[in-house]
N, C-alpha and C positions, 0 to 999 in steps of 0.2 A: 655698559652705559647706564646712565642715571635716568634716562627718558626713554619710553617706549615709541615704536615708530608710529603709533596712532595717535601720540601727542598726549597720552594720559600719563599722569605722575606714576613713577615707578616707586614701589616700596622702598627701594633702596636709593633714593635721591637725598642727596645731601644739600645743605644750605650755603649760600653764598659766603656767610660769615665763617662757616667752617672750612672752606677752601682757603681762607686767609690765615684763620687760626692754627689750621694743622701745620703749615710749613715753618711758621714760626717757633711753635712749639717744639717740632723736630730738631730745628737749628739750634736751638736753646739748649735741649737735653743732649745733643750730640757734642757741642763744644763745651759746654760747662761741666756737664756729667762726666763725659769721655776724658777731658783733660785732668779734672779732679781725681779721678780713679787711676788714670795712668800714673800721675805724679806720685801719690801714694805708693802704688806698686814698685815703681822705679826706685823711688827712695829706700824701701825694704831692701831691694836687690842690691843697690850700689852703697848701703851704709853697712859696716860690720856691726856697728852698736844696735842697729835695728834688726839683724839677724838673731833673733830670739825665739824661743819656743812658742812663746805667746803670739808673735807675729806670723807664725805659720797659719793660725786662724785668720789673722788680719789680712795677710795677702790673698788668701782664698776668699774671703768676705769681699774683699774690694775687686778681686777678680769677677766674682759672681755679679757684683754691682756694677761694673762695666759691662759685661754682657748683657745685663738687664736694660741698661741706658742705651747702648750703641746697638742692640740686636733685638731685644725684646719690647721696647718702646716703639720702634718703627714698625715691627711687625703687627703690634697692638694697634697701631694707628690704622694701618691697612685693614685690619679686621673691623675696627669701628666704624670706618668710612665705606664698609661694604665692598672693597676691592678684593679681599678674601671673604667668601661667604659660602662656598661649596665645598664638599667632600671631594677628594681627599686633602686638599690643602688646609682645609679646616682642622683636622685633627692632627696632620703631621707638624704643621707649624704652631697649633694651638697648644699641642701637648709639650713642646720644647719650651712654651712659656710656662705653664704648669710645673715643669721640671725645675726651672730656673728660681721660680718663686718658692717652692718647697726647699730647695737646697741653701737659697738665701736666708730664709726664716731660720732653718734649723742652725745653720753656722751662726747666726747672731745668737740663737739660745746658748749654744755652746760657748760663744765668746763670754756671754753673761754668767755663766756656770764657771768658767774659768776664772774670771774676776772674783766671784764670790769665795770660791776655794782659797784664791790668792791672798784676799783680804780678811777672811774669817777663819781659814784654817791653813795659816801661813805654813806650819811645820810639815802639814802633808802635801802642800802644793807641788814641791820638786819631785816626789815620790808619783804623784798621779800623774801629772803633766810634763812626762819625759817626751823626747823628741820621737820615739817610736809611738808612744801612745796617741799623741796628737796626731801624727801623720795617719795612723789606722783610723782614728775617729774622722778625719777629714775624708778620706777615701771611703769611709762607710757611709758618711752623709751623703757624698756624691752619688754613690750607687743606690742608695736607698731612695733619693730624690728622684733618679732616674727611673727606677722600677715603679714608683708610685705614679709620676708623671707621664711618663712614655710607655713603659713595658707592660705592667699589669692592665692599664686603661684600655689597650686595644683588644684584650681578650673579650670584653664586653661587646665587640662590633661582630663576633661571629654570628652568622646567621640572620644579619640586619642589613642586607645589601640594599633594601629598596630606601632605607633611611640614609645610607652612605651616598647615594646618588640624588638625593633631594637638594633642593636650594632654598637656603633660609638663612638666619642671622646666625654667625658663628659664635657660639657661647658655650658654656659648659654642658648645658643640657644638649647641645647638638654634637659636641666632642665625645661627650660619655654617656651613652644611654642607659645609665644606672643611677637611680636617685640616691642609693646607699653610698657608691663610690665617690658621687660628687660630695655628699657629706664628710666622707673620709678626707678629701682633698682639702675642703674648706676647714676642717678641723687642723689641719697642719698649718692653715695659714693663721687661723684665730686664736686657738687655745695657747700658743706660745706667748701671746701678748700679755695677758694677765700674769703668767707665770714669770716673766721677766720682770715686771712692774714689782710683784711680791719679792723677788729676789733683791732687787735696788732698794725696797723699802728695808730689808733686813740689812743689807750693807750699811744703808745710811744709820741705822741704830748702832751698828758695830763701829762705824767711824766716829759717831758721837761720843761713844765711850771711849774711844782712844783720844779724843780731844780733851775730856775731862781728866784722863790720865796724864797727858802731857801737860796739861793747866797746872796740875799739882807738882810737876817736875820742874820748877822755876829755878834759876840760879841761886835766888835767896833760900828756898827750901833745901836745895843740895848744900849750899853754903853753910846753913845752920847745922845741919846733919854733920857735915866734916868737922865744922870748929868745935863741936861738942866734945871731940876727942883730941884737940888741938893742943899740945903741951905748953905752947907759947901764948894760948889766949888771945890770939889774934882776932880782929874784926871777921865776920863772917864774908864781907865782900873780899877782903884781901886773901882769905883762904879760897874763895871760889876762883878769884882772879889768877891765883897762883896754881892751883891744881886742876881746874876744869880745862884749861887748853892742853895739858898734859893727859887728860883722861877724858876724850871725846865721846866715849861710850856712855857717859853719864846721861847726856841729855840729846845731843845731836841726831843720833841713829834713829831715836823714837820720834823727833820731830821731822826727820826725813821720810821716814815710813810714812808717818800721817799725811804728809804733804802728798808724797806719791800716790798713797791708797785713795785720798780723797779727790785728787785731781783726776785720776784714772776712772774711778767709780762716777764721777760727775760727768766726765764726757761720755762714757758709755750709756749712763742714764739718759744724757740728752738725745744720744742716738736713739735708744728705745722709745722715749718720748716723741721724737720725731717720726720715728716708724709708726707708733700708734696713731698720731695726728695724720699722716699721710693716707693710712688704711681706714680711717674712720668714715669718710664719705662712701668708699666701697662698702664697708660692713653695713652702713644704714641703707644703702640702695639694695644690698642682698637680702637684708632683713625685711624690708616691705615689700620685696619681689619685683623691684624696678628692673634689675638686671636680667631677669627671666622673662621680661615682657617682650613680645616680638614687636609691638608697636612702640616702644621706647625710641626717642630720637637719638640720633648718632652723637649729638651734642652731649646728651647725659652720659653716654659710655665713654666718649673722649675726655670730659671733665673728671670723671670718677678715675679713669686709668692714668690721667696727669697726676692728679694727687698720689695714685699708688707708686707710680715710677719715680716721683720726685725724692723719694727717700734715697734713691741711688745717687742724686745731685747733691743732697745736703750731706749725706754721710761723710765722704771723703774730706771735707772742709772741716766738719765738726771733728772728726777723728785726727786729721792731720794738724790742725791748727791748735787743737786742744791739747797735744802733747809736745814738750819743748823740742825733743830731739826730731820729732816728724816735723816741726813747724820750721825748724832751722834749715833742714834739708829741703822741705818743700818750697821754702822761698829761695833757696840756691838754686833749684831745679826751674822754678818759673822764671828767675831772673836768666837763668840760660837760655830759655826757650825765648824770652822777650828779645834778647841780644841776637838770637838767629834770626827772628823775624825782622828785626831792624836791619840786619845785614842783607836780608834777601831783598829788600826793597830797593828799586833803581836809583 
């Protein structure tokens, strides 16, 4: 209950505005985020062209994003509006949120590393990111996230039964009665962010160097090189038109690689930047101690967590529509869903 029997305000009371905002936010996240992530997952499963080694990371990432939006966000709202505020529910449900967040962040970091190796170390990429290695990496990340978020954290509750049965706001301080372990959890959330930004800055410089190289490989330059040894002394343009189509390895693969590398890096860079922006309010609140304050309003927590979980809404659309093959398959699937919904109408 939000109000005590004596008529006094309860410390867990929520405002009328929040009772309106929460259902709207919940519906928006479930529909927009849930559909977006599911469509990307189904696109990978149904399309042979998308069943690549790289997309093992992608489908895992989108699966975690789907769980975050459709399970994590509703549970987080229940915590923020004080429906869940006592042990053991706080620990059991809260630890699953910590697990998901760590797994999500680590997978995004590994996707970033994969893009770096693919673009900056292309001759080593196939040897490093084999199906076996990628599968083992994904399994390792999922197990590691579970141990940090759910398994090891439970050890700190041994001998603290009095705290276990108390009633207060459900937050990290209540879920994990160890300041050092909380710092470890937050390090898993925050430290990968600057690392990913640095990696994409490095990718930017590599791609820019590729652009300069490709700019030098113009048809005129190639034609001039060919005509210098042409026994008939033809014009460079004629030599290029005769020989370039029969030798597409001169320029086209370089341009194709550049376009793919630039598009892929740019899309994933947008994903990382979106992730940083969405986490920024949460980082600020944590830095100034707002989220550890028992008197902080429920609205503060809801707004901060709406930003955090909104990355699960934006990511599938950025990632899906930023890749041509994903985009074509997603449009096809969304059209099919629309037709099914139209057919269901009386």
